[in-house]
PAKOLMI-263326 format. One record per residue: residue number from 1; x, z negated, y negated of N, C-alpha, C in turn; residue in three letters. Coordinates in nm, 2 decimals. Atoms other than C-alpha are relative to their C-alpha. Example, Ala and Ser with C-alpha at 12.3 -4.5 7.8 and 13.67 -1.06 7.14 Angstrom:
2
<1, <0.09, 0.00, 0.12>, <1.23, -0.78, 0.45>, <0.09, 0.00, -0.12>, 'ALA'>
<2, <-0.09, 0.00, 0.11>, <1.37, -0.71, 0.11>, <-0.08, -0.08, -0.11>, 'SER'>
# end
This chain:
82
<1, <-0.08, -0.10, -0.09>, <-13.35, 3.30, -5.00>, <0.01, 0.14, -0.07>, 'GLY'>
<2, <0.01, -0.12, 0.08>, <-13.45, 3.64, -5.20>, <0.02, -0.03, -0.13>, 'LYS'>
<3, <-0.01, 0.01, 0.15>, <-13.41, 3.49, -5.55>, <0.15, 0.04, -0.04>, 'CYS'>
<4, <-0.13, -0.02, 0.07>, <-13.09, 3.60, -5.77>, <0.07, -0.13, -0.03>, 'PRO'>
<5, <-0.05, 0.12, 0.03>, <-12.83, 3.32, -5.80>, <-0.04, -0.04, -0.15>, 'PRO'>
<6, <0.06, 0.04, 0.13>, <-12.90, 3.31, -6.18>, <-0.13, -0.09, -0.01>, 'GLY'>
<7, <0.14, 0.04, 0.01>, <-13.27, 3.26, -6.14>, <-0.02, -0.13, 0.10>, 'LEU'>
<8, <0.00, 0.13, -0.09>, <-13.21, 3.01, -5.84>, <0.05, -0.12, -0.06>, 'ALA'>
<9, <-0.07, 0.13, 0.05>, <-13.01, 2.76, -6.04>, <-0.09, -0.04, -0.11>, 'LYS'>
<10, <0.08, 0.06, 0.11>, <-13.28, 2.73, -6.31>, <-0.13, -0.07, 0.07>, 'LYS'>
<11, <0.10, 0.10, -0.05>, <-13.52, 2.57, -6.05>, <-0.14, 0.01, -0.06>, 'GLY'>
<12, <0.14, -0.03, 0.05>, <-13.85, 2.73, -6.19>, <-0.06, 0.09, 0.10>, 'ASN'>
<13, <0.07, -0.11, -0.08>, <-13.96, 2.94, -5.87>, <0.03, 0.12, -0.02>, 'GLY'>
<14, <-0.06, -0.14, 0.02>, <-13.76, 3.23, -5.93>, <-0.04, 0.08, -0.10>, 'CYS'>
<15, <0.08, -0.07, 0.09>, <-13.95, 3.34, -6.24>, <0.12, 0.04, -0.10>, 'LEU'>
<16, <-0.06, -0.03, 0.13>, <-13.79, 3.55, -6.51>, <-0.03, -0.09, -0.12>, 'PRO'>
<17, <-0.01, 0.09, 0.13>, <-13.71, 3.37, -6.85>, <-0.15, 0.03, -0.07>, 'PRO'>
<18, <0.10, -0.02, 0.09>, <-14.00, 3.53, -7.01>, <-0.17, -0.04, 0.09>, 'GLY'>
<19, <0.08, 0.04, -0.08>, <-14.24, 3.44, -6.73>, <-0.02, -0.15, 0.04>, 'GLN'>
<20, <-0.03, 0.13, -0.03>, <-14.11, 3.08, -6.66>, <-0.12, -0.08, -0.09>, 'ALA'>
<21, <0.07, 0.04, 0.08>, <-14.32, 2.99, -6.97>, <-0.17, -0.01, 0.00>, 'LYS'>
<22, <0.15, -0.06, -0.02>, <-14.67, 3.12, -6.89>, <-0.08, -0.11, 0.09>, 'LYS'>
<23, <0.08, 0.11, -0.05>, <-14.93, 2.87, -6.81>, <-0.10, 0.07, 0.11>, 'ARG'>
<24, <0.12, -0.08, -0.11>, <-15.12, 3.16, -6.56>, <0.09, 0.07, 0.07>, 'TYR'>
<25, <-0.06, -0.11, -0.09>, <-15.01, 3.40, -6.28>, <-0.12, 0.09, 0.04>, 'VAL'>
<26, <0.10, -0.10, -0.06>, <-15.19, 3.72, -6.22>, <-0.03, -0.01, 0.15>, 'VAL'>
<27, <0.03, 0.00, -0.14>, <-15.39, 3.70, -5.92>, <-0.02, -0.14, 0.05>, 'GLY'>
<28, <0.02, 0.11, -0.07>, <-15.43, 3.33, -5.91>, <-0.09, -0.07, -0.13>, 'GLN'>
<29, <0.08, 0.06, 0.11>, <-15.70, 3.11, -6.10>, <0.08, -0.07, -0.11>, 'PRO'>
<30, <-0.04, 0.09, 0.09>, <-15.63, 2.90, -6.43>, <0.02, -0.13, 0.07>, 'LEU'>
<31, <-0.02, 0.14, -0.05>, <-15.48, 2.58, -6.34>, <-0.10, -0.11, -0.09>, 'GLY'>
<32, <0.11, 0.08, 0.08>, <-15.68, 2.27, -6.43>, <0.05, -0.05, -0.13>, 'ARG'>
<33, <-0.04, 0.05, 0.13>, <-15.68, 2.17, -6.80>, <0.03, 0.13, -0.06>, 'GLY'>
<34, <-0.06, -0.11, 0.08>, <-15.53, 2.53, -6.90>, <-0.14, 0.06, -0.05>, 'VAL'>
<35, <0.08, -0.07, 0.06>, <-15.78, 2.67, -7.16>, <0.05, 0.11, -0.06>, 'THR'>
<36, <-0.05, -0.13, 0.08>, <-15.80, 3.01, -7.31>, <-0.08, 0.00, -0.11>, 'TYR'>
<37, <0.08, -0.01, 0.12>, <-15.90, 3.10, -7.65>, <-0.06, 0.14, 0.00>, 'GLY'>
<38, <0.08, -0.10, 0.03>, <-16.10, 3.37, -7.81>, <0.11, 0.13, -0.03>, 'PRO'>
<39, <-0.09, -0.12, 0.03>, <-15.98, 3.74, -7.86>, <-0.04, 0.00, -0.15>, 'VAL'>
<40, <0.01, -0.02, 0.14>, <-15.94, 3.81, -8.25>, <-0.10, 0.11, -0.01>, 'PRO'>
<41, <0.11, -0.11, 0.04>, <-16.23, 4.01, -8.38>, <0.07, 0.15, 0.00>, 'PRO'>
<42, <-0.05, -0.11, 0.01>, <-16.03, 4.30, -8.47>, <0.04, 0.05, 0.13>, 'GLU'>
<43, <-0.02, -0.05, -0.13>, <-15.89, 4.32, -8.13>, <-0.10, 0.04, 0.12>, 'LEU'>
<44, <0.10, -0.01, -0.05>, <-16.20, 4.28, -7.98>, <-0.08, 0.13, 0.00>, 'SER'>
<45, <0.08, -0.14, 0.03>, <-16.35, 4.59, -8.13>, <0.08, 0.09, 0.06>, 'VAL'>
<46, <-0.07, -0.13, -0.07>, <-16.05, 4.80, -8.01>, <0.01, 0.01, 0.15>, 'ARG'>
<47, <-0.01, 0.00, -0.17>, <-16.05, 4.70, -7.65>, <-0.18, 0.01, 0.06>, 'ILE'>
<48, <0.14, -0.02, -0.05>, <-16.45, 4.71, -7.62>, <-0.04, -0.13, 0.10>, 'GLY'>
<49, <0.05, 0.11, -0.08>, <-16.66, 4.47, -7.38>, <0.07, 0.00, 0.13>, 'ARG'>
<50, <-0.04, -0.01, -0.12>, <-16.50, 4.36, -7.07>, <-0.10, 0.06, 0.12>, 'PRO'>
<51, <0.10, -0.04, -0.12>, <-16.66, 4.50, -6.73>, <-0.08, -0.13, 0.05>, 'PRO'>
<52, <0.09, 0.12, -0.05>, <-16.94, 4.30, -6.58>, <0.07, -0.08, 0.08>, 'ASP'>
<53, <-0.07, 0.09, -0.07>, <-16.83, 3.98, -6.41>, <0.14, -0.03, -0.06>, 'GLY'>
<54, <-0.12, 0.04, 0.07>, <-16.51, 3.94, -6.65>, <-0.03, -0.03, -0.15>, 'TYR'>
<55, <-0.01, 0.01, 0.16>, <-16.43, 3.82, -6.99>, <0.15, 0.02, -0.04>, 'LEU'>
<56, <-0.12, 0.00, 0.05>, <-16.13, 3.87, -7.21>, <0.03, -0.14, -0.08>, 'TYR'>
<57, <-0.02, 0.15, 0.08>, <-15.95, 3.55, -7.37>, <0.16, 0.05, -0.02>, 'GLY'>
<58, <-0.15, 0.00, 0.05>, <-15.60, 3.48, -7.51>, <0.04, -0.12, 0.06>, 'THR'>
<59, <-0.06, 0.13, -0.08>, <-15.33, 3.24, -7.33>, <0.15, 0.04, -0.03>, 'LEU'>
<60, <-0.12, -0.03, 0.01>, <-14.99, 3.21, -7.42>, <0.05, 0.13, -0.09>, 'ASP'>
<61, <-0.02, -0.11, 0.07>, <-15.00, 3.48, -7.67>, <-0.02, 0.13, 0.06>, 'GLY'>
<62, <0.02, -0.13, -0.08>, <-15.12, 3.73, -7.42>, <-0.16, 0.01, 0.02>, 'ASP'>
<63, <0.15, -0.04, -0.05>, <-15.47, 3.90, -7.35>, <-0.02, 0.01, 0.15>, 'LEU'>
<64, <0.04, 0.00, -0.13>, <-15.60, 3.80, -7.03>, <-0.13, 0.05, 0.04>, 'VAL'>
<65, <0.13, -0.04, -0.04>, <-15.90, 3.94, -6.82>, <0.00, -0.10, 0.12>, 'LYS'>
<66, <0.04, 0.10, -0.09>, <-16.07, 3.67, -6.62>, <-0.12, 0.03, 0.07>, 'LEU'>
<67, <0.13, -0.02, -0.10>, <-16.32, 3.67, -6.34>, <-0.09, -0.12, -0.05>, 'ALA'>
<68, <0.11, 0.12, 0.04>, <-16.65, 3.46, -6.46>, <-0.03, -0.09, 0.11>, 'ILE'>
<69, <0.05, 0.11, -0.10>, <-16.70, 3.15, -6.26>, <0.12, -0.03, 0.06>, 'GLY'>
<70, <-0.14, 0.05, -0.05>, <-16.34, 3.15, -6.10>, <0.12, -0.03, -0.09>, 'THR'>
<71, <-0.13, 0.01, 0.10>, <-16.14, 3.19, -6.40>, <0.13, 0.06, 0.07>, 'LEU'>
<72, <-0.09, -0.06, -0.06>, <-15.93, 3.41, -6.16>, <0.08, 0.11, -0.10>, 'LEU'>
<73, <-0.05, -0.07, 0.11>, <-15.65, 3.60, -6.39>, <0.00, 0.14, 0.07>, 'VAL'>
<74, <0.00, -0.16, -0.04>, <-15.71, 3.97, -6.31>, <0.09, 0.09, -0.04>, 'VAL'>
<75, <-0.11, -0.07, 0.05>, <-15.49, 4.12, -6.54>, <0.04, -0.07, -0.14>, 'ASP'>
<76, <-0.08, 0.04, 0.11>, <-15.27, 4.05, -6.85>, <0.09, 0.09, -0.08>, 'ALA'>
<77, <-0.11, -0.08, 0.07>, <-15.10, 4.22, -7.14>, <0.10, -0.10, -0.08>, 'ILE'>
<78, <-0.08, 0.11, 0.03>, <-14.80, 4.01, -7.22>, <0.04, 0.03, -0.17>, 'ASP'>
<79, <-0.05, 0.01, 0.14>, <-14.72, 3.94, -7.60>, <-0.10, 0.09, -0.10>, 'GLY'>
<80, <0.13, -0.07, 0.10>, <-15.05, 4.11, -7.75>, <-0.02, -0.05, -0.14>, 'LEU'>
<81, <0.06, 0.07, 0.13>, <-15.15, 3.85, -7.97>, <0.11, -0.10, -0.06>, 'ILE'>
<82, <-0.10, 0.08, 0.08>, <-14.90, 3.68, -8.24>, <-0.03, -0.13, -0.01>, 'ASN'>
# end
């Protein structure tokens, strides 16, 4: 209904091209079988420790903040990891 015609015909749930390839959605838990990687040491030093109850990981070239236990994606920085 509210999806622009160009995105509607792609059949990807009205996601912009850069988001269509992501295996996560901010505000949703990671899907079954989706795993995250470690944060590179040099970046880990720069961003510091995550808040209590959260962890940082990498997924699809992005830095993600996940809730421990549920793996809910709380926040993400697109394209931070090469």
